[in-house]
C-alpha positions in Angstrom: 24.2 5.5 21.6 26.0 3.9 18.3 26.6 0.5 18.3 27.5 -2.1 15.4 25.4 -5.2 15.4 26.3 -6.8 12.0 28.3 -5.7 9.5 29.6 -7.6 6.1 33.5 -8.2 6.7 34.1 -7.0 3.4 31.8 -4.1 3.3 34.1 -0.8 3.2 31.5 2.6 3.7 27.6 1.7 3.8 26.9 5.0 4.3 27.2 5.9 1.2 24.3 6.4 -1.1 24.4 7.2 -4.7 21.4 9.1 -5.4 18.4 8.8 -3.5 18.1 5.8 -1.5 15.9 2.9 -2.4 12.5 2.4 -0.2 13.0 -1.3 0.3 10.1 -3.1 1.1 9.5 -5.0 4.1 8.6 -8.8 2.9 7.9 -12.2 5.4 6.8 -15.6 5.3 4.0 -17.0 7.2 6.6 -17.9 10.2 9.1 -15.2 12.0 11.2 -14.6 9.0 11.2 -11.1 7.3 13.7 -9.4 4.9 13.9 -6.3 2.3 13.6 -6.6 -1.1 14.3 -3.9 -3.8 11.4 -2.1 -4.9 12.6 -2.4 -8.7 14.1 -5.8 -8.8 11.7 -7.9 -6.1 15.1 -9.6 -5.5 16.1 -10.0 -1.3 18.5 -7.1 -0.3 21.7 -8.1 0.9 22.6 -6.6 4.6 25.5 -4.6 5.0 25.3 -3.3 8.1 23.2 -3.5 11.0 23.5 -1.0 14.1 22.0 0.3 17.2 21.2 4.3 17.1 19.7 5.8 19.7 20.2 9.4 18.6 16.8 10.4 16.5 14.1 11.8 18.7 16.1 10.0 21.6 14.3 6.7 20.5 15.9 3.3 20.8 16.4 2.4 16.7 17.9 -0.2 14.7 19.0 0.7 11.4 19.4 -1.6 8.6 21.7 -0.4 5.5 20.9 -2.3 2.7 22.0 -3.2 -1.2 20.3 -5.2 -4.2 22.5 -7.5 -5.3 21.2 -7.3 -8.9 21.1 -3.8 -9.5 23.4 -2.4 -6.7 20.8 0.0 -5.3 21.6 1.0 -1.5 19.2 2.4 1.0 18.5 2.1 4.4 15.5 0.9 6.8 14.9 1.1 10.4 12.7 -0.2 13.1 12.0 1.9 16.4 12.3 -0.5 19.5 9.8 1.7 21.4 6.9 3.0 19.6 4.1 4.3 21.2 2.0 4.5 18.0 3.4 8.0 17.0 4.3 6.5 13.7 2.2 6.4 10.4 2.3 2.5 9.6 0.7 0.8 6.8 -0.5 -3.0 7.2 0.0 -4.6 3.5 -3.1 -5.8 1.7 -1.6 -7.6 -0.6 0.7 -10.8 -0.6 3.0 -10.9 -3.7 5.1 -14.4 -3.9 8.7 -13.6 -4.5 9.7 -17.0 -5.4 10.0 -17.4 -9.3 9.5 -21.4 -9.3 8.1 -23.8 -7.2 11.8 -25.1 -6.1 12.2 -21.7 -4.8 9.4 -21.6 -2.9 10.3 -24.7 -0.7 11.0 -24.1 2.8 14.7 -24.3 4.1 18.0 -22.3 3.4 19.1 -22.4 -0.1 22.4 -22.2 -0.6 23.8 -21.2 -4.1 
């Protein structure tokens, strides 16, 4: 099953990744919000496309195709909707705030 869940209207081909795809890093706050950040720039990635594709290992999977707004690097991350402990996962041990100023760290959506 392949189903588009979300797509940026102007995006032509989110599957094209020049060179090696960036291993975007999952970042989160103390509530229920999470994003991915560019490992080079530490900027929050733009989500180009979200799709469900169950063909990989017959496991329901959501793919997030991402792009760094600063360096233009692209990649994808995925989440399995059913995981019976068969994947090797890492628990984060250090926290690095991404906010550069106190104003950026305030809660709420900032439109720029």
